[in-house]
C-alpha positions, -999 to 999 in steps of 0.1 A, spaced: 668 357 -673 683 343 -641 649 347 -625 630 330 -654 656 301 -651 649 298 -616 612 299 -618 616 272 -645 637 252 -623 611 257 -593 584 245 -614 604 213 -627 609 205 -588 574 209 -581 563 185 -612 588 162 -601 576 161 -566 538 160 -578 546 130 -598 564 110 -572 536 119 -549 509 104 -573 532 73 -577 534 69 -540 495 71 -534 489 48 -566 514 22 -549 497 25 -517 465 19 -531 474 -12 -547 491 -22 -517 461 -16 -496 438 -36 -519 463 -64 -519 468 -61 -482 429 -61 -477 423 -93 -499 448 -111 -477 437 -98 -446 400 -108 -455 414 -143 -467 433 -151 -434 403 -141 -415 382 -166 -434 411 -194 -432 417 -190 -395 378 -188 -387 375 -220 -407 406 -233 -391 392 -228 -356 359 -245 -365 380 -275 -379 396 -277 -347 364 -273 -326 351 -303 -347 380 -326 -344 381 -318 -307 345 -327 -302 349 -357 -322 379 -369 -301 357 -366 -272 329 -382 -285 352 -411 -298 366 -414 -263 330 -415 -247 320 -443 -269 350 -462 -265 349 -459 -227 311 -470 -228 320 -500 -251 348 -511 -226 324 -506 -197 297 -524 -216 322 -554 -222 333 -556 -186 296 -551 -171 286 -580 -191 311 -601 -185 310 -596 -148 271 -599 -147 271 -632 -167 296 -646 -144 273 -637 -114 242 -651 -135 212 -657 -111 192 -691 -114 165 -677 -140 194 -670 -167 193 -632 -165 223 -613 -155 227 -600 -120 213 -567 -119 230 -556 -88 262 -550 -110 242 -527 -135 227 -507 -107 261 -498 -91 275 -487 -127 243 -468 -131 245 -451 -101 281 -442 -103 276 -429 -141 243 -413 -136 253 -381 -156 251 -396 -191 237 -434 -181 200 -432 -183 186 -466 -184 201 -503 -185 183 -530 -204 180 -566 -211 163 -577 -246 156 -613 -256 168 -627 -289 138 -610 -308 146 -575 -297 119 -573 -271 128 -552 -238 123 -580 -212 141 -558 -183 146 -523 -176 158 -506 -147 131 -478 -152 107 -500 -168 108 -487 -202 107 -501 -234 119 -489 -273 92 -474 -297 113 -463 -325 148 -468 -338 160 -440 -360 198 -450 -366 218 -481 -365 258 -479 -364 278 -513 -363 305 -510 -334 318 -548 -337 302 -580 -347 287 -580 -311 278 -544 -306 258 -519 -323 250 -481 -314 212 -471 -318 193 -440 -319 159 -448 -304 128 -431 -290 118 -449 -257 79 -449 -244 86 -417 -224 87 -398 -257 124 -388 -255 152 -400 -279 181 -417 -267 213 -433 -278 216 -470 -268 247 -491 -271 238 -528 -273 258 -561 -269 249 -594 -278 257 -620 -251 261 -657 -252 228 -666 -241 212 -647 -272 199 -619 -252 214 -584 -255 224 -560 -228 222 -520 -236 235 -490 -220 209 -460 -225 231 -429 -229 213 -394 -223 225 -379 -255 206 -346 -246 224 -344 -212 258 -350 -230 249 -324 -257 241 -298 -229 271 -305 -207 297 -309 -234 285 -294 -265 259 -266 -260 281 -241 -243 304 -237 -274 302 -204 -290 299 -202 -328 292 -168 -341 259 -155 -334 235 -184 -339 259 -213 -349 258 -248 -336 272 -283 -335 253 -314 -349 263 -351 -347 251 -372 -375 255 -410 -382 274 -422 -410 240 -423 -430 233 -389 -424 204 -392 -395 207 -363 -372 217 -377 -336 221 -345 -318 213 -311 -324 202 -280 -303 169 -282 -313 156 -318 -301 129 -320 -327 157 -322 -353 168 -356 -337 162 -386 -359 157 -366 -390 176 -377 -421 194 -345 -431 186 -350 -468 157 -373 -471 138 -366 -441 142 -327 -447 129 -333 -482 97 -347 -467 94 -322 -442 103 -292 -468 95 -304 -503 98 -267 -515 135 -263 -505 167 -265 -525 189 -292 -507 213 -297 -535 242 -278 -520 237 -293 -485 233 -329 -503 270 -324 -521 282 -317 -485 268 -343 -469 278 -369 -494 317 -358 -483 307 -364 -446 290 -399 -453 324 -408 -470 339 -403 -437 359 -374 -449 372 -342 -426 373 -308 -440 355 -274 -443 326 -266 -468 308 -235 -478 271 -242 -490 237 -230 -488 207 -243 -465 183 -231 -440 178 -222 -406 158 -251 -397 146 -241 -364 132 -205 -375 98 -199 -388 98 -205 -429 131 -219 -426 152 -190 -444 176 -198 -469 212 -186 -459 250 -194 -468 267 -214 -442 301 -229 -432 303 -263 -417 336 -277 -406 330 -314 -401 353 -344 -387 345 -382 -383 345 -399 -349 352 -437 -353 332 -461 -335 347 -497 -344 335 -506 -378 314 -474 -382 319 -435 -376 297 -408 -364 302 -371 -378 306 -340 -357 299 -309 -376 304 -272 -366 280 -249 -382 281 -210 -387 263 -185 -406 287 -170 -433 276 -135 -426 293 -141 -391 328 -140 -405 322 -106 -418 319 -92 -383 359 -97 -375 363 -88 -414 344 -51 -408 363 -45 -379 395 -53 -396 385 -33 -425 377 1 -402 412 -5 -388 427 -10 -421 411 21 -435 422 40 -404 459 29 -410 461 35 -446 443 70 -439 470 75 -414 497 67 -438 485 88 -467 480 118 -446 515 112 -434 528 110 -469 504 140 -478 523 160 -450 555 147 -459 549 157 -497 540 194 -482 573 193 -463 593 185 -494 576 211 -514 583 235 -485 619 222 -486 625 227 -523 608 262 -524 622 276 -493 654 254 -488 647 258 -450 640 241 -416 666 213 -418 658 206 -380 625 195 -392 641 170 -413 665 157 -382 632 155 -361 616 134 -387 646 112 -391 645 107 -352 609 101 -351 616 74 -378 644 56 -359 622 56 -328 596 36 -351 621 12 -362 634 8 -326 600 -2 -316 596 -24 -345 627 -43 -333 614 -46 -297 583 -63 -313 604 -87 -332 624 -95 -301 592 -101 -278 577 -124 -307 610 -142 -307 608 -146 -270 572 -161 -272 582 -185 -299 610 -198 -275 587 -202 -245 563 -223 -271 594 -245 -282 604 -249 -243 569 -262 -234 573 -289 -263 607 -299 -251 607 -299 -215 585 -332 -214 609 -353 -232 639 -337 -214 623 -340 -180 618 -378 -190 654 -384 -199 667 -364 -168 648 -381 -144 659 -414 -156 696 -403 -154 688 -387 -118 672 -416 -103 703 -438 -102 729 -407 -94 707 -399 -65 702 -436 -54 735 -446 -55 748 -415 -39 725 -420 -11 735 -459 -7 775 -446 -4 767 -423 22 746 -448 41 776 -471 36 805 -445 45 814 -431 76 806 -393 80 843 -385 88 855 -400 57 866 -379 28 847 -402 4 816 -394 24 818 -358 13 824 -364 -22 790 -390 -22 773 -360 -5 782 -334 -29 768 -356 -58 736 -361 -37 733 -323 -31 740 -317 -67 717 -343 -83 688 -327 -57 695 -290 -73 691 -308 -109 661 -323 -98 646 -289 -85 655 -272 -117 640 -297 -139 609 -299 -119 607 -258 -119 612 -256 -157 587 -287 -163 562 -271 -138 562 -237 -156 560 -250 -190 529 -274 -182 497 -255 -190 473 -284 -192 486 -301 -160 460 -315 -137 466 -309 -97 451 -326 -69 434 -300 -47 420 -300 -14 405 -281 11 429 -267 36 426 -246 65 444 -214 57 464 -207 90 475 -246 91 488 -244 56 508 -210 61 524 -224 94 535 -258 74 549 -233 47 567 -211 71 582 -240 88 602 -247 54 614 -209 53 626 -212 88 648 -242 76 666 -220 52 667 -187 70 700 -176 75 711 -163 114 710 -127 100 673 -127 89 646 -127 114 611 -142 104 583 -127 122 546 -137 117 512 -121 121 485 -146 111 446 -144 120 426 -162 91 395 -165 114 393 -204 105 389 -197 68 396 -223 43 411 -223 8 406 -250 -21 443 -256 -35 474 -277 -36 496 -277 -4 526 -283 -23 525 -256 -48 515 -234 -20 545 -243 -2 566 -234 -33 548 -200 -34 556 -190 1 592 -205 -2 602 -191 -33 591 -155 -23 608 -155 11 638 -170 -7 640 -141 -29 635 -117 1 665 -135 19 686 -128 -12 673 -91 -10 688 -87 23 720 -102 19 743 -104 47 730 -75 65 706 -77 94 671 -80 83 636 -94 87 607 -108 67 572 -103 81 547 -123 68 510 -114 76 476 -131 71 442 -117 75 406 -125 58 394 -92 35 366 -85 16 364 -81 -25 362 -46 -23 398 -46 -6 411 -69 -34 394 -45 -59 414 -12 -44 447 -22 -45 449 -48 -72 466 -34 -104 448 -61 -127 408 -62 -132 392 -87 -107 367 -110 -116 351 -141 -102 322 -145 -79 338 -147 -46 332 -122 -19 358 -130 5 395 -138 2 426 -146 20 452 -122 19 491 -130 26 513 -102 30 553 -111 26 574 -80 36 610 -75 37 635 -45 45 659 -56 18 675 -36 -12 640 -33 -29 633 -28 -66 632 0 -92 597 2 -111 616 -10 -142 625 -41 -124 593 -44 -107 573 -46 -140 593 -75 -152 594 -98 -119 567 -120 -131 580 -126 -169 597 -159 -177 636 -160 -176 638 -127 -162 662 -125 -132 687 -100 -116 709 -125 -102 745 -125 -114 767 -155 -124 738 -178 -136 725 -182 -101 689 -177 -112 666 -192 -140 643 -163 -139 615 -189 -137 606 -187 -98 583 -157 -97 570 -168 -131 559 -200 -113 548 -182 -85 523 -162 -106 514 -193 -127 505 -212 -94 485 -183 -79 465 -177 -111 454 -215 -111 442 -213 -79 421 -183 -91 439 -157 -70 459 -127 -76 496 -116 -68 513 -82 -71 543 -65 -57 553 -31 -45 588 -19 -39 614 10 -38 649 9 -41 661 6 -6 630 4 10 623 -34 5 595 -51 -12 562 -61 -3 543 -92 -19 506 -93 -18 486 -126 -24 450 -130 -26 432 -164 -27 393 -171 -27 379 -184 4 363 -218 1 327 -222 10 335 -255 27 343 -244 65 359 -277 74 394 -286 63 395 -322 44 408 -347 70 443 -361 71 445 -395 84 475 -406 107 501 -428 88 501 -464 93 527 -487 91 526 -508 58 533 -545 58 566 -540 39 580 -572 46 551 -591 31 548 -570 2 552 -588 -32 561 -558 -59 565 -558 -96 583 -528 -111 583 -520 -149 607 -496 -166 626 -496 -198 658 -482 -181 681 -510 -167 699 -485 -143 668 -476 -125 656 -510 -121 690 -523 -110 690 -492 -83 653 -500 -72 662 -537 -66 692 -531 -48 674 -505 -25 646 -529 -15 669 -559 -11 685 -538 16 650 -534 33 643 -572 29 614 -568 5 613 -589 -26 609 -573 -58 606 -585 -93 616 -562 -123 602 -560 -158 617 -544 -190 588 -530 -205 549 -535 -203 549 -569 -223 572 -584 -197 550 -570 -169 519 -585 -184 536 -623 -187 548 -619 -150 514 -609 -137 497 -637 -158 524 -663 -140 529 -649 -104 510 -631 -76 517 -593 -69 505 -571 -44 513 -541 -64 527 -530 -96 547 -498 -102 552 -487 -139 571 -459 -158 547 -435 -174 558 -441 -210 576 -470 -224 577 -487 -258 546 -500 -264 521 -475 -251 513 -456 -217 512 -471 -182 475 -460 -182 468 -483 -214 487 -510 -196 466 -506 -163 433 -506 -183 443 -538 -201 445 -555 -166 417 -540 -147 397 -564 -133 419 -594 -140 437 -591 -106 415 -581 -76 435 -561 -51 464 -553 -73 477 -516 -64 488 -502 -97 512 -468 -91 527 -448 -121 559 -431 -121 555 -399 -136 575 -371 -153 545 -351 -155 508 -355 -143 489 -347 -176 451 -350 -182 454 -386 -189 470 -395 -158 445 -373 -135 416 -389 -153 428 -425 -149 432 -417 -112 398 -402 -110 381 -433 -128 402 -458 -105 422 -471 -136 453 -463 -115 455 -459 -78 483 -433 -77 513 -417 -90 548 -407 -79 568 -378 -95 602 -389 -109 628 -394 -100 618 -419 -77 633 -441 -49 624 -468 -28 611 -443 1 589 -426 -25 574 -459 -36 568 -472 -1 549 -440 5 529 -440 -24 518 -478 -16 509 -467 23 489 -441 9 469 -463 -14 468 -491 10 449 -467 33 423 -452 5 414 -488 -1 408 -496 37 389 -465 39 
């Protein structure tokens, strides 16, 4: 009876376990279907979002291009008409100079009479056919037209006071090839640009240019169903932004096969009208990552089901045999390990989020701190100049100044690390000259117990880079070496050689890419305390530091790696506890063999300088005004761009120095608004960070230079001297 009771009990356990297993598998099946649907939809949504971002970015770029050419045409027509020749036509030397400077996209410049006939062309062309017209403003229109050379161009036309028209002929094909064609969209996707009426302005197949998307294609393909395409084009023609799924055809393929497509579109405003930028891919392209994800998901769920089956077998065995408690312990241990890994992953994600938040905040933090540090450093320096060095107050002022300098360095370090899109001025530098200058800085901070030794032989090779940043790299690594040596006698050996690419590939722990065959190798070796392998793996991670008591930010080596990477170089370290460390730096050798020349400084005519300084911080203005007064240089200050503009209209200045951002806009916009009105006026920007807008403005001549904040009278005068030398040359 007891045996039968045990059998019934055992069978009950088995049935309960089987029912539980069935319920778990069924729940997993439902969960798998739900996860799969969510995953598939997330892939589709992500693809659409990426396409929309692409269309928005291209639309913004196209808008900027048209606005730039619009502004250029306004300026050109004004300058040319002021220099009108005796026959009543504009001075063509102005157009020839402009076309030469903008030959990448400006193909020709034309003059048309009031009847629309081309009376003069730099290349002798005339207009054959006009396909599209978009109104920019009351005096300016954008045309798509075919010239007598058979090619289709975009023509920006402006009416003048003499009832004729001046036109910039823009090479749309060159712009498409340079700015758009390189964008990858699936296997055969592309980008198309249309006007607000649906006429194709740019397309990867040039035979499609000038065709109306709907009516033109109905004439070319009368048997094709364009209803789905027409619905989407209606949205685009209304200036809407979005993503649509529709049926269309591959127009450039034989017989134009029907396919399902996805198009992300965004308008690019051009005055009173707009253009439409559309990114198009085959709908099937989305299923490539979906299929890959499906395989991964199947593998994951197969693993889970397998694990559950194994766990079920284990439970059966546990019920039947009531043995192997150790297996249960092992299972719990493994589960705990997985949970720990999950916890670490969550911490890593949170860490990355903190980095992103810091990158967003540092711009504003740097601006505010620089505005605070400018008067602190300036007034501290003025006190030091007025006080005797033996005076106790001099030491206090010195402490204030040194603390401000340290704060400035920290702000610049954090800001430099977080600026992913910063533009840096690079030049061709002799490697040996650059290293000697950097090591001069290192020697200035080396304590007496640390001996700096050098062995440099770069064989006259040059690198393309930023000397200030390279100085920071060498100084940061050497300062870390000094800290590792401590108070004991030690040495730092800096070696420099030129090596082949294969030497880099043999030692570098990361894959080596790029087309350079030769590299400059810099080795910095110390006999300090060294590092463990665990520490060595983290030294380039942001915020990681081994320094105690808040003495380190953990950004020094992270910034070093960022700088070397931006120079297309490589960096890695080798170390053992107690045996010192070696940092290996590889930088590609520049093909240019002669370094960029460095002109000798010339004395500026500072007492004759008529200077206007614009800032929205009265303390900064007050400090600079006092400092320049000490130098007997007259300075006029303005609170904001509006006041600066009024002063420029009523008084004569040699230079204007303006804060990068103030109420009412940016310094770049302000300089554009006064460009051409005041010949010879030097325009300097006080910048918290050198972003893309500032770098492009410098390249285009909108501004003459920029200064890193916090600023001083010395830094302003230095910038003015440099700009003066550039203008003389």
